[in-house]
PLY file of the C-alpha trace (Angstrom):
ply
format ascii 1.0
element vertex 725
property float x
property float y
property float z
element edge 724
property int vertex1
property int vertex2
end_header
-12.25 3.49 -31.89
-14.02 6.21 -33.84
-17.71 6.14 -32.92
-18.55 9.70 -33.92
-21.59 8.54 -35.83
-23.20 6.92 -32.76
-25.67 8.33 -30.28
-27.42 6.01 -27.84
-31.08 6.77 -27.17
-31.98 5.34 -23.79
-35.37 6.99 -23.43
-36.51 7.72 -26.98
-39.63 5.94 -28.15
-39.83 3.71 -31.18
-39.46 6.04 -34.17
-42.10 4.02 -36.00
-44.66 4.59 -33.33
-46.47 7.26 -35.35
-45.77 5.66 -38.69
-44.32 8.92 -40.04
-40.63 7.95 -40.05
-39.84 4.73 -41.93
-36.05 5.20 -42.13
-35.09 2.63 -39.48
-33.82 -0.91 -39.17
-34.42 -3.76 -36.71
-31.37 -5.94 -36.17
-31.50 -9.41 -34.67
-28.16 -10.38 -33.07
-27.67 -13.93 -31.77
-25.02 -14.28 -29.06
-23.31 -17.68 -28.81
-20.27 -19.06 -27.03
-19.23 -21.55 -24.37
-20.87 -21.50 -20.98
-19.26 -19.21 -18.43
-17.60 -16.81 -20.88
-19.88 -13.92 -19.91
-22.50 -13.79 -22.71
-25.44 -12.94 -20.45
-23.59 -10.24 -18.55
-22.43 -8.69 -21.79
-26.02 -8.62 -23.01
-27.32 -7.17 -19.74
-24.68 -4.46 -19.82
-25.96 -3.34 -23.23
-29.66 -4.04 -22.97
-30.24 -3.09 -19.30
-27.24 -0.92 -18.45
-26.28 -3.28 -15.61
-23.03 -2.57 -13.74
-21.09 -5.35 -12.07
-18.59 -5.45 -9.23
-15.60 -7.74 -9.01
-17.24 -9.73 -6.23
-20.33 -10.33 -8.39
-18.24 -11.43 -11.35
-16.14 -13.88 -9.34
-19.01 -15.75 -7.71
-19.87 -19.27 -8.82
-21.30 -19.28 -12.33
-24.98 -20.16 -12.63
-26.02 -20.89 -16.26
-28.74 -18.44 -17.29
-30.30 -17.17 -20.50
-31.50 -13.60 -20.90
-35.03 -13.85 -22.27
-35.75 -12.18 -25.62
-39.25 -11.44 -24.32
-37.81 -8.49 -22.40
-38.09 -6.38 -25.57
-41.83 -7.04 -25.66
-42.57 -6.85 -21.93
-40.16 -4.21 -20.65
-40.59 -0.71 -22.05
-37.23 0.52 -20.72
-35.32 -2.30 -22.37
-37.11 -1.64 -25.63
-36.20 2.04 -25.45
-32.55 1.20 -24.76
-32.49 -1.02 -27.83
-32.83 2.05 -30.07
-29.72 3.87 -31.14
-28.42 5.89 -34.03
-25.53 4.49 -36.03
-24.08 6.59 -38.84
-27.28 8.62 -38.96
-29.62 5.63 -39.13
-32.11 4.66 -36.40
-31.62 1.03 -35.39
-33.33 -1.25 -32.86
-30.93 -3.96 -31.71
-32.54 -7.13 -30.39
-30.14 -9.47 -28.60
-30.82 -13.20 -28.43
-29.06 -15.05 -25.63
-28.35 -18.78 -25.91
-27.12 -21.66 -23.80
-23.41 -22.40 -24.05
-23.73 -26.18 -23.94
-22.68 -27.78 -27.20
-25.44 -30.39 -27.20
-28.30 -27.84 -27.12
-30.51 -27.23 -30.17
-30.25 -23.55 -31.18
-31.94 -23.63 -34.57
-34.83 -21.51 -33.30
-32.38 -18.77 -32.26
-30.48 -18.66 -35.58
-33.64 -18.17 -37.60
-33.75 -14.81 -39.45
-30.57 -13.69 -37.64
-28.92 -10.59 -39.10
-25.57 -11.04 -37.33
-23.92 -13.59 -35.02
-21.83 -12.48 -32.03
-19.46 -15.29 -30.97
-17.94 -14.84 -27.49
-14.96 -16.45 -25.84
-13.09 -15.72 -22.61
-9.68 -14.06 -22.81
-8.47 -16.37 -20.02
-10.04 -19.67 -21.20
-8.13 -21.14 -24.17
-10.70 -23.91 -24.48
-13.45 -21.39 -25.25
-11.38 -20.00 -28.15
-10.76 -23.49 -29.54
-14.52 -24.09 -29.41
-15.05 -21.08 -31.66
-13.21 -22.75 -34.51
-14.21 -26.36 -33.86
-17.86 -25.99 -32.80
-19.46 -22.56 -33.13
-18.19 -21.65 -36.58
-19.24 -25.00 -38.13
-22.66 -24.63 -36.49
-23.10 -21.13 -37.90
-21.99 -22.27 -41.35
-24.51 -25.07 -41.26
-27.53 -23.04 -40.06
-26.94 -19.53 -41.45
-23.90 -19.50 -43.71
-24.42 -16.01 -45.16
-24.81 -14.26 -41.79
-21.88 -11.99 -40.81
-19.90 -12.95 -37.70
-18.38 -10.79 -34.97
-15.83 -12.43 -32.66
-15.66 -10.90 -29.17
-13.16 -11.62 -26.37
-14.77 -11.15 -22.96
-13.26 -10.82 -19.48
-10.17 -9.02 -20.79
-9.77 -7.44 -17.34
-8.62 -10.83 -16.05
-5.46 -10.51 -18.12
-4.00 -8.41 -15.34
-6.32 -9.17 -12.41
-5.29 -12.82 -12.22
-2.05 -11.78 -10.45
-3.56 -9.01 -8.34
-3.23 -9.89 -4.61
-6.75 -8.72 -3.83
-8.23 -10.86 -6.59
-6.13 -13.89 -5.63
-7.24 -13.71 -1.98
-10.91 -13.15 -2.87
-13.42 -15.92 -2.21
-14.42 -17.06 -5.69
-16.43 -20.14 -4.84
-15.51 -23.82 -4.92
-15.90 -24.23 -8.70
-13.77 -21.31 -9.84
-10.86 -22.51 -11.94
-7.56 -20.92 -11.06
-6.13 -18.75 -13.84
-2.59 -19.59 -14.85
-0.18 -17.53 -16.88
-0.50 -19.98 -19.78
-4.27 -19.37 -19.86
-3.91 -15.72 -20.85
-4.89 -15.18 -24.51
-3.32 -12.09 -26.10
-5.33 -10.20 -28.72
-3.33 -11.57 -31.65
-4.55 -15.09 -30.81
-8.16 -14.00 -31.07
-7.52 -11.95 -34.21
-5.90 -14.95 -35.89
-9.04 -17.05 -35.31
-11.19 -14.16 -36.51
-9.29 -14.06 -39.80
-9.78 -17.80 -40.27
-13.55 -17.55 -39.85
-13.79 -14.25 -41.79
-15.03 -12.25 -38.78
-14.31 -8.89 -37.23
-12.55 -9.00 -33.85
-13.35 -6.96 -30.71
-12.75 -7.14 -26.97
-14.89 -6.20 -23.97
-14.99 -6.04 -20.18
-18.21 -5.54 -18.24
-16.20 -4.79 -15.08
-14.38 -1.84 -16.65
-17.19 -0.99 -19.11
-14.67 -1.33 -21.89
-15.58 -2.22 -25.47
-19.30 -2.82 -24.89
-20.29 0.15 -27.03
-17.68 -0.71 -29.67
-18.86 -4.31 -29.94
-22.54 -3.61 -30.49
-22.08 -0.57 -32.74
-19.96 -2.66 -35.09
-22.38 -5.57 -34.74
-25.02 -3.22 -36.13
-22.70 -2.01 -38.89
-21.87 -5.57 -39.97
-25.56 -6.45 -40.17
-26.44 -3.28 -42.10
-23.55 -3.74 -44.54
-24.80 -7.27 -45.22
-28.30 -5.95 -45.89
-26.95 -3.22 -48.15
-24.85 -5.61 -50.21
-27.65 -8.16 -50.50
-30.07 -5.92 -52.41
-28.87 -3.06 -54.57
-31.93 -0.91 -53.86
-30.92 -0.69 -50.20
-28.02 1.47 -51.37
-30.38 4.31 -52.17
-31.70 4.80 -48.61
-30.01 5.42 -45.28
-27.85 2.31 -45.64
-25.56 4.06 -48.11
-24.11 6.10 -45.21
-23.18 3.03 -43.16
-19.46 2.46 -42.80
-17.81 -0.88 -42.43
-16.87 -2.11 -38.90
-13.97 -0.07 -37.64
-10.87 -1.14 -35.81
-11.10 -1.04 -32.00
-8.66 0.91 -29.87
-6.60 -1.60 -27.83
-7.34 -2.21 -24.18
-4.58 -0.82 -21.97
-4.35 -2.49 -18.56
-4.22 0.04 -15.74
-0.82 0.79 -14.33
-0.08 -1.38 -11.28
-0.49 0.47 -8.04
2.64 1.58 -6.30
3.33 -0.85 -3.44
3.07 0.79 -0.05
5.73 0.44 2.61
3.90 -0.94 5.62
5.39 0.07 8.96
4.75 -2.27 11.92
3.30 -0.50 14.96
5.77 0.72 17.59
6.29 -1.39 20.69
8.58 0.82 22.78
6.05 1.43 25.58
5.21 -2.25 25.83
8.91 -3.18 25.82
9.77 -0.71 28.58
6.94 -1.94 30.79
8.15 -5.50 30.28
11.61 -4.31 31.26
10.23 -2.83 34.47
8.39 -6.04 35.29
11.34 -8.29 34.47
13.76 -6.14 36.54
16.66 -7.19 34.29
19.89 -5.25 34.78
18.35 -2.91 37.35
20.84 -0.43 38.79
18.65 1.29 41.41
16.30 -0.06 44.07
13.63 1.94 45.86
12.77 0.82 49.37
9.12 1.74 49.90
7.62 0.70 53.25
10.14 -2.12 53.48
9.43 -3.37 49.94
12.25 -3.35 47.37
11.22 -2.06 43.93
14.02 -2.34 41.30
14.24 0.16 38.44
16.65 1.62 35.88
18.39 4.97 36.15
18.36 5.60 32.40
14.57 5.28 32.14
13.86 7.41 35.20
16.35 10.17 34.29
14.78 10.52 30.84
11.23 10.76 32.19
11.90 13.08 35.15
14.53 15.81 35.53
14.47 15.33 39.33
15.75 11.79 38.99
18.33 12.99 36.45
19.69 15.48 38.97
19.66 12.88 41.74
21.53 10.22 39.77
24.04 12.67 38.31
24.81 13.93 41.82
25.38 10.39 43.02
27.60 9.52 40.07
29.62 12.73 40.59
30.40 11.76 44.18
28.43 14.57 45.80
27.45 13.45 49.34
23.86 13.80 50.33
23.89 13.83 54.15
21.12 13.00 56.50
19.82 15.81 58.78
21.80 15.95 62.11
21.10 17.83 65.36
23.13 20.89 66.23
24.92 19.06 69.04
26.39 16.75 66.42
27.56 19.69 64.34
29.20 21.78 67.12
31.95 19.30 68.10
33.07 19.17 64.51
33.83 22.87 64.62
36.76 22.38 67.00
38.70 20.76 64.15
37.55 23.40 61.69
39.43 26.53 60.63
36.50 28.42 62.10
37.68 27.46 65.58
39.77 30.57 66.20
40.05 33.25 68.83
37.51 35.34 66.93
34.84 32.66 67.31
35.22 31.64 70.92
31.84 32.95 71.93
29.56 30.53 70.18
26.33 31.33 72.01
24.68 34.62 72.78
23.43 34.99 76.33
22.81 31.25 76.56
19.51 31.52 74.67
20.46 28.82 72.09
20.86 31.15 69.09
23.71 30.24 66.73
26.42 32.66 65.92
27.44 33.90 62.49
30.27 31.39 62.28
27.95 28.45 62.84
25.56 29.73 60.17
28.41 29.96 57.71
29.56 26.46 58.60
26.14 24.98 58.05
25.75 26.74 54.71
28.99 25.17 53.49
27.72 21.68 54.37
25.61 19.73 51.80
21.84 20.08 52.08
20.01 17.23 53.78
18.40 14.63 51.49
14.94 15.54 52.80
15.40 19.14 51.67
17.15 18.55 48.34
14.96 15.55 47.37
11.87 15.52 49.64
10.78 12.04 48.54
14.06 10.45 49.80
14.68 9.62 53.41
18.16 8.16 52.86
20.45 6.84 50.11
22.87 3.93 50.12
25.58 3.73 47.48
27.46 0.62 46.28
25.03 -1.84 47.77
24.59 -5.42 46.61
21.60 -7.60 45.77
22.59 -10.01 48.49
22.25 -7.33 51.14
18.65 -6.78 50.02
17.82 -10.49 50.04
16.90 -10.33 46.33
17.85 -12.88 43.71
17.34 -13.44 40.02
18.42 -9.93 39.06
20.80 -9.78 36.09
23.56 -7.29 36.74
27.07 -6.80 35.46
28.36 -5.39 38.75
26.66 -6.54 41.91
28.37 -3.84 44.01
27.19 -0.83 41.94
23.62 -0.86 43.16
22.02 2.33 44.50
19.35 1.98 47.19
16.99 4.90 47.78
14.63 4.88 50.75
11.32 6.58 50.00
9.42 8.56 52.63
6.61 6.77 54.41
3.85 9.02 53.01
4.20 7.25 49.64
2.86 3.71 49.58
4.36 0.86 47.57
1.33 0.52 45.24
1.31 4.25 44.56
5.04 4.25 43.79
4.62 1.30 41.41
1.92 3.19 39.50
4.22 6.19 39.38
7.09 4.12 38.00
4.88 2.64 35.30
4.02 6.14 34.14
7.68 7.12 34.09
8.47 4.11 31.92
5.48 4.62 29.62
3.31 7.72 29.50
0.58 5.73 27.76
-0.38 4.12 31.09
-2.16 7.35 32.04
-5.15 6.23 29.95
-5.68 3.21 32.22
-5.62 5.24 35.44
-9.03 6.78 34.86
-10.84 3.44 35.03
-8.27 1.40 36.95
-7.96 3.54 40.10
-10.45 4.99 42.54
-10.62 8.69 43.35
-8.76 8.06 46.60
-5.94 6.26 44.78
-5.78 9.03 42.19
-5.37 11.61 44.93
-2.57 9.56 46.50
-0.83 9.28 43.16
-1.24 13.01 42.58
0.27 13.80 45.97
3.23 11.49 45.30
3.79 13.12 41.89
3.82 16.54 43.55
6.30 15.41 46.23
8.70 13.97 43.67
8.18 16.80 41.19
6.58 15.06 38.19
4.53 17.97 36.93
3.15 16.38 33.74
1.66 13.51 35.77
0.17 15.99 38.24
-1.52 17.91 35.42
-2.86 14.70 33.87
-4.30 13.52 37.19
-5.92 16.92 37.79
-7.65 16.61 34.40
-8.89 13.14 35.31
-10.21 14.28 38.69
-11.98 17.20 37.00
-13.58 14.86 34.43
-11.55 16.50 31.68
-9.45 13.54 30.63
-9.82 14.52 26.96
-7.25 17.26 27.58
-4.60 14.64 28.33
-4.28 13.67 24.67
-2.32 16.79 23.72
-0.40 16.62 26.99
0.71 13.05 26.37
1.83 13.87 22.81
4.01 16.63 24.23
5.41 14.32 26.92
6.14 11.62 24.35
8.04 14.07 22.14
10.04 15.43 25.08
11.02 11.96 26.28
12.11 10.98 22.78
14.33 14.04 22.55
15.76 13.45 26.03
16.57 9.82 25.23
18.56 10.94 22.21
20.26 13.75 24.10
21.07 12.04 27.40
21.54 8.42 26.41
22.71 8.46 22.78
24.78 11.63 22.60
25.99 12.03 26.21
25.99 8.28 27.04
24.81 8.89 30.61
24.39 5.84 32.85
25.89 3.49 30.22
27.08 0.07 31.40
28.50 -1.63 28.29
30.90 -0.76 25.48
30.55 -2.09 21.92
33.69 -2.28 19.80
32.73 -1.75 16.14
34.80 -1.52 12.95
35.65 2.19 13.18
35.41 2.95 16.89
33.46 2.17 20.04
29.96 3.01 21.28
28.69 3.16 24.85
25.25 1.68 25.42
22.77 0.47 28.03
22.12 -3.23 28.40
18.61 -2.80 29.79
17.33 -0.67 26.89
19.00 -2.83 24.25
17.52 -6.08 25.49
14.11 -4.45 26.00
13.67 -3.67 22.30
15.74 -6.40 20.64
15.30 -10.13 21.15
18.77 -10.84 19.77
20.30 -8.52 22.36
18.16 -10.11 25.06
19.53 -13.53 24.15
23.09 -12.24 23.97
22.86 -10.71 27.45
21.52 -13.84 29.04
23.70 -15.82 31.45
24.38 -18.45 28.82
26.77 -16.16 26.91
29.89 -14.35 27.99
28.52 -11.04 26.66
26.16 -10.95 29.64
28.99 -9.90 31.95
31.57 -8.50 29.53
32.44 -4.84 29.78
33.32 -4.65 26.08
31.55 -6.56 23.30
33.07 -6.73 19.77
30.78 -6.40 16.74
32.83 -7.13 13.61
31.53 -5.86 10.30
29.38 -3.12 11.86
30.16 0.56 11.37
29.81 3.09 14.15
27.20 5.19 12.37
25.03 2.12 11.75
25.21 1.00 15.38
24.43 4.51 16.66
21.37 4.57 14.37
20.35 1.16 15.76
20.84 2.47 19.30
18.80 5.59 18.49
15.93 3.44 17.21
15.92 1.09 20.20
15.95 3.98 22.67
13.43 6.29 20.97
11.25 3.85 19.02
11.37 6.20 16.02
13.28 6.36 12.77
16.81 7.66 13.38
18.39 10.41 11.33
19.55 8.65 8.16
20.88 11.54 6.09
24.56 10.58 6.55
24.19 6.83 6.98
24.67 3.98 4.54
21.09 2.71 4.53
22.03 -0.68 3.08
24.40 -1.29 5.99
21.69 -0.28 8.45
19.18 -2.64 6.80
21.74 -5.45 7.03
22.31 -4.74 10.75
18.57 -4.44 11.46
17.96 -7.72 9.66
20.65 -9.46 11.74
19.08 -8.07 14.91
15.57 -9.21 13.80
14.10 -5.69 13.82
11.50 -5.62 11.02
10.20 -2.20 12.02
13.63 -0.60 11.65
13.99 -2.33 8.28
10.62 -0.91 7.18
11.49 2.59 8.40
14.74 2.51 6.46
12.92 1.20 3.39
10.45 4.06 3.61
13.26 6.58 3.92
14.99 5.21 0.81
11.77 5.27 -1.22
10.97 8.83 -0.16
14.47 9.97 -1.09
14.21 8.33 -4.53
10.81 9.87 -5.19
12.07 13.30 -4.14
15.05 12.96 -6.46
12.78 12.00 -9.36
10.51 14.96 -8.65
13.58 17.19 -8.95
14.20 15.87 -12.45
16.94 13.37 -11.62
17.09 9.89 -13.13
16.73 7.24 -10.45
16.55 4.11 -12.60
20.21 3.17 -12.14
20.02 3.63 -8.35
16.81 1.63 -8.22
18.35 -1.31 -10.07
21.34 -1.25 -7.73
19.02 -1.54 -4.72
17.19 -4.70 -5.84
19.78 -7.34 -5.00
20.88 -5.96 -1.58
17.26 -5.51 -0.61
16.42 -9.12 -1.44
19.55 -10.42 0.28
18.80 -8.58 3.55
15.06 -9.39 3.57
14.02 -5.82 2.71
11.23 -7.29 0.61
9.10 -4.13 0.54
11.97 -2.10 -0.89
12.70 -4.81 -3.44
9.03 -4.90 -4.47
8.98 -1.12 -4.88
12.16 -1.19 -6.96
10.73 -3.92 -9.19
7.52 -1.91 -9.59
9.53 1.18 -10.48
11.50 -0.64 -13.15
8.58 -2.64 -14.57
6.44 0.48 -15.04
9.35 2.15 -16.87
10.58 -0.96 -18.60
10.78 0.51 -22.08
12.90 3.42 -20.85
15.11 1.10 -18.81
15.56 -1.27 -21.72
16.76 1.50 -24.02
18.90 3.50 -21.58
20.23 0.88 -19.12
20.14 -2.36 -21.07
23.62 -3.47 -19.90
22.80 -2.91 -16.25
19.49 -4.68 -16.75
21.29 -7.74 -18.07
23.48 -7.89 -14.96
20.46 -8.61 -12.77
19.90 -12.23 -11.76
17.84 -14.24 -14.26
14.86 -14.52 -11.92
14.69 -10.73 -11.62
14.93 -10.32 -15.38
12.11 -12.81 -15.88
9.97 -11.05 -13.29
10.53 -7.61 -14.82
9.80 -8.86 -18.32
6.64 -10.60 -17.14
5.30 -7.64 -15.18
6.36 -4.87 -17.55
3.85 -2.11 -18.11
2.48 -1.54 -20.64
2.72 -5.23 -21.55
4.30 -6.31 -24.78
1.03 -7.49 -26.30
-0.44 -4.03 -25.76
2.45 -2.37 -27.59
1.87 -4.74 -30.50
-1.82 -3.86 -30.48
-1.01 -0.15 -30.53
1.17 -0.67 -33.60
-1.58 -2.65 -35.31
-4.20 -0.03 -34.42
-2.06 2.82 -35.74
-1.52 0.95 -39.00
-5.26 0.46 -39.35
-5.87 4.17 -38.79
-3.25 5.09 -41.38
-4.79 2.69 -43.88
-8.26 4.11 -43.19
-7.00 7.65 -43.63
-5.25 6.66 -46.84
-8.48 5.23 -48.22
-10.40 8.37 -47.29
-7.86 10.63 -49.01
-7.67 8.47 -52.14
-9.58 10.34 -54.88
-12.52 8.55 -56.46
-12.38 8.31 -60.27
-14.67 10.85 -61.93
-16.19 9.69 -65.26
-17.55 12.38 -67.49
-20.72 11.59 -69.32
-19.84 10.77 -72.88
-16.41 9.35 -72.16
-15.47 5.89 -73.39
-15.58 4.39 -69.87
-18.97 5.87 -69.11
-21.01 3.20 -70.79
-23.97 2.62 -68.55
-26.38 4.50 -66.36
-28.13 3.51 -63.17
-31.34 1.53 -62.70
-30.76 -0.39 -65.94
-30.79 2.63 -68.31
-28.11 2.75 -70.94
-25.58 5.52 -71.39
-25.29 7.73 -74.46
-22.67 5.47 -76.07
-24.86 2.39 -75.65
-27.83 4.15 -77.15
-25.72 5.07 -80.19
-24.57 1.51 -80.56
-28.14 0.28 -80.30
-29.18 2.61 -83.10
-26.42 1.14 -85.29
-27.80 -2.35 -84.71
-25.17 -3.77 -82.36
-26.11 -5.29 -79.07
-24.79 -3.49 -75.96
-23.42 -6.75 -74.67
-21.34 -7.33 -77.72
-20.03 -3.79 -77.58
-18.93 -4.13 -74.00
-17.19 -7.39 -74.66
-15.51 -6.01 -77.73
0 1
1 2
2 3
3 4
4 5
5 6
6 7
7 8
8 9
9 10
10 11
11 12
12 13
13 14
14 15
15 16
16 17
17 18
18 19
19 20
20 21
21 22
22 23
23 24
24 25
25 26
26 27
27 28
28 29
29 30
30 31
31 32
32 33
33 34
34 35
35 36
36 37
37 38
38 39
39 40
40 41
41 42
42 43
43 44
44 45
45 46
46 47
47 48
48 49
49 50
50 51
51 52
52 53
53 54
54 55
55 56
56 57
57 58
58 59
59 60
60 61
61 62
62 63
63 64
64 65
65 66
66 67
67 68
68 69
69 70
70 71
71 72
72 73
73 74
74 75
75 76
76 77
77 78
78 79
79 80
80 81
81 82
82 83
83 84
84 85
85 86
86 87
87 88
88 89
89 90
90 91
91 92
92 93
93 94
94 95
95 96
96 97
97 98
98 99
99 100
100 101
101 102
102 103
103 104
104 105
105 106
106 107
107 108
108 109
109 110
110 111
111 112
112 113
113 114
114 115
115 116
116 117
117 118
118 119
119 120
120 121
121 122
122 123
123 124
124 125
125 126
126 127
127 128
128 129
129 130
130 131
131 132
132 133
133 134
134 135
135 136
136 137
137 138
138 139
139 140
140 141
141 142
142 143
143 144
144 145
145 146
146 147
147 148
148 149
149 150
150 151
151 152
152 153
153 154
154 155
155 156
156 157
157 158
158 159
159 160
160 161
161 162
162 163
163 164
164 165
165 166
166 167
167 168
168 169
169 170
170 171
171 172
172 173
173 174
174 175
175 176
176 177
177 178
178 179
179 180
180 181
181 182
182 183
183 184
184 185
185 186
186 187
187 188
188 189
189 190
190 191
191 192
192 193
193 194
194 195
195 196
196 197
197 198
198 199
199 200
200 201
201 202
202 203
203 204
204 205
205 206
206 207
207 208
208 209
209 210
210 211
211 212
212 213
213 214
214 215
215 216
216 217
217 218
218 219
219 220
220 221
221 222
222 223
223 224
224 225
225 226
226 227
227 228
228 229
229 230
230 231
231 232
232 233
233 234
234 235
235 236
236 237
237 238
238 239
239 240
240 241
241 242
242 243
243 244
244 245
245 246
246 247
247 248
248 249
249 250
250 251
251 252
252 253
253 254
254 255
255 256
256 257
257 258
258 259
259 260
260 261
261 262
262 263
263 264
264 265
265 266
266 267
267 268
268 269
269 270
270 271
271 272
272 273
273 274
274 275
275 276
276 277
277 278
278 279
279 280
280 281
281 282
282 283
283 284
284 285
285 286
286 287
287 288
288 289
289 290
290 291
291 292
292 293
293 294
294 295
295 296
296 297
297 298
298 299
299 300
300 301
301 302
302 303
303 304
304 305
305 306
306 307
307 308
308 309
309 310
310 311
311 312
312 313
313 314
314 315
315 316
316 317
317 318
318 319
319 320
320 321
321 322
322 323
323 324
324 325
325 326
326 327
327 328
328 329
329 330
330 331
331 332
332 333
333 334
334 335
335 336
336 337
337 338
338 339
339 340
340 341
341 342
342 343
343 344
344 345
345 346
346 347
347 348
348 349
349 350
350 351
351 352
352 353
353 354
354 355
355 356
356 357
357 358
358 359
359 360
360 361
361 362
362 363
363 364
364 365
365 366
366 367
367 368
368 369
369 370
370 371
371 372
372 373
373 374
374 375
375 376
376 377
377 378
378 379
379 380
380 381
381 382
382 383
383 384
384 385
385 386
386 387
387 388
388 389
389 390
390 391
391 392
392 393
393 394
394 395
395 396
396 397
397 398
398 399
399 400
400 401
401 402
402 403
403 404
404 405
405 406
406 407
407 408
408 409
409 410
410 411
411 412
412 413
413 414
414 415
415 416
416 417
417 418
418 419
419 420
420 421
421 422
422 423
423 424
424 425
425 426
426 427
427 428
428 429
429 430
430 431
431 432
432 433
433 434
434 435
435 436
436 437
437 438
438 439
439 440
440 441
441 442
442 443
443 444
444 445
445 446
446 447
447 448
448 449
449 450
450 451
451 452
452 453
453 454
454 455
455 456
456 457
457 458
458 459
459 460
460 461
461 462
462 463
463 464
464 465
465 466
466 467
467 468
468 469
469 470
470 471
471 472
472 473
473 474
474 475
475 476
476 477
477 478
478 479
479 480
480 481
481 482
482 483
483 484
484 485
485 486
486 487
487 488
488 489
489 490
490 491
491 492
492 493
493 494
494 495
495 496
496 497
497 498
498 499
499 500
500 501
501 502
502 503
503 504
504 505
505 506
506 507
507 508
508 509
509 510
510 511
511 512
512 513
513 514
514 515
515 516
516 517
517 518
518 519
519 520
520 521
521 522
522 523
523 524
524 525
525 526
526 527
527 528
528 529
529 530
530 531
531 532
532 533
533 534
534 535
535 536
536 537
537 538
538 539
539 540
540 541
541 542
542 543
543 544
544 545
545 546
546 547
547 548
548 549
549 550
550 551
551 552
552 553
553 554
554 555
555 556
556 557
557 558
558 559
559 560
560 561
561 562
562 563
563 564
564 565
565 566
566 567
567 568
568 569
569 570
570 571
571 572
572 573
573 574
574 575
575 576
576 577
577 578
578 579
579 580
580 581
581 582
582 583
583 584
584 585
585 586
586 587
587 588
588 589
589 590
590 591
591 592
592 593
593 594
594 595
595 596
596 597
597 598
598 599
599 600
600 601
601 602
602 603
603 604
604 605
605 606
606 607
607 608
608 609
609 610
610 611
611 612
612 613
613 614
614 615
615 616
616 617
617 618
618 619
619 620
620 621
621 622
622 623
623 624
624 625
625 626
626 627
627 628
628 629
629 630
630 631
631 632
632 633
633 634
634 635
635 636
636 637
637 638
638 639
639 640
640 641
641 642
642 643
643 644
644 645
645 646
646 647
647 648
648 649
649 650
650 651
651 652
652 653
653 654
654 655
655 656
656 657
657 658
658 659
659 660
660 661
661 662
662 663
663 664
664 665
665 666
666 667
667 668
668 669
669 670
670 671
671 672
672 673
673 674
674 675
675 676
676 677
677 678
678 679
679 680
680 681
681 682
682 683
683 684
684 685
685 686
686 687
687 688
688 689
689 690
690 691
691 692
692 693
693 694
694 695
695 696
696 697
697 698
698 699
699 700
700 701
701 702
702 703
703 704
704 705
705 706
706 707
707 708
708 709
709 710
710 711
711 712
712 713
713 714
714 715
715 716
716 717
717 718
718 719
719 720
720 721
721 722
722 723
723 724
């Protein structure tokens, strides 16, 4: 709305204080309307400059009346009442009233210059009361007073479906707002035309329309004063314009829905796997106590264990240390036992000859030298031989038993294993272990060769645990990369084969069941997949299953550049993995946004994503796609109308309902533009200029006759008769 002729004076004194300036007006505005429509808050926003929050506006309504005595008792409120409208100083006095229909308001209507009738934009009953109660009351008590109709709480037209507003505590007496309660502007304007009033809208929450309402309230009152007495047209009132059309209220664009990613649970899942001991393929004997573990987890966390397990799988023998007397007899059957090597000892002093040295070098190194933490290793053992039960395993004879040296205790080795499964356990060592236990753990880490754990324990012992944060981030990144390299790409230590649509994929039962409840149920003893070497997965592509495997092993989003994301979402939904679904949704949204930033049209792709996303429970992606289409609904309707009609009816209804800008706003923009064109046309229309002495110029101002009338009077004819003739 054009308010160029307005300037609010919030601190200026009454211009009549000195009595020098008499060009001013005092306007009495009576505010009426049903209770709870927001009359008092609208008045306080104008008279006191009060700002309201959404929480304050949604609390239980307490009927109040803003006292008119504030203008007499409060100097600040009196100063704020003064403003300049179209060059005229005006003091606006607002009279608040009760909204109950049975109250007597005759005292308030007395000497009123203008009536402001309020109704709520989300309460149809309050608009019906305007026509059936308030207008008849005004006509009965002050029929010649101009009326301004104002719709309040227009912000609730879009807030009623906002999740934050819906979940907000609004008190026990707050009436829920339904879609049928929303009153578009044309409904209010229709009532305004019936009661011959000007129509405006306001929102104290958004500070919208408050200035427009009261400026045009003043204009309506001043126009009435000017038209009532012709001498008022000679003063400042002749510059007053009629109430202008208000610019329509545009609801803010709905916020882009965020893709919420559930927190990762890989560390927790791996620790549960260690505690459950399911599908363990290695057992550590520590001081006579059997501690099961998994080769895949240990090889990823420590390169020493990787080398150990690879050597065992390759068939390289790791012998125990033997005395020389046990080695010498074996030389008689060796090619070294020739005539050139008859003299095995020199002078009987026990020194070995060159041939014996070469023979010992060709033999494998002892376990104690190659892996100092091992005292012996047993291959192809069984759970029964260890007197252990309850361990799920596909092959009971493929168990590896490693005996740990006696200098490492069972409790220390358990703490070490927990760190190898999850590096996050280092944060609990500072408070959970004594200094003595920390030193034991540090010594064990040094014997085995776990350098990152040794560095972290040194920082804890030095009271510099804050340095472990960067160290753990580095360890976490390295383990993630090693899981992808060793387990996904090279398929080391795999124990199951999945047959998919376009090939086969090797995997690890323990890691699959640790991160996926569906896999855990499938590998239980109740199903044949628990012991099968090959498991068929019909309808699953190889690239989708490898991406699923990558996620379960690393806990992070897999590389999705060459993957059908819809297929991956379908697989993740079947496996009950909401985090993988969310990660894939986020990837799709980021790719669409990047494409749009590059100038590409994404509307067709977005519409094609809606149905698959809903079908596979990718609700966040579906919500984002619906937001994307609804905020570009006009463009979609004109460029992809056929594709829009192929959507299911419920989606079409949703998009039409949540389109932005809404349809009623577009209608208001058209109406506002027409009003501006009409106003401009009236301003450019030339006013007729009557020259003095012409036939149409027959009268002067202030009751004096024109030249033609004076001539007629001299000829004896009455001016009235001449005009009629």
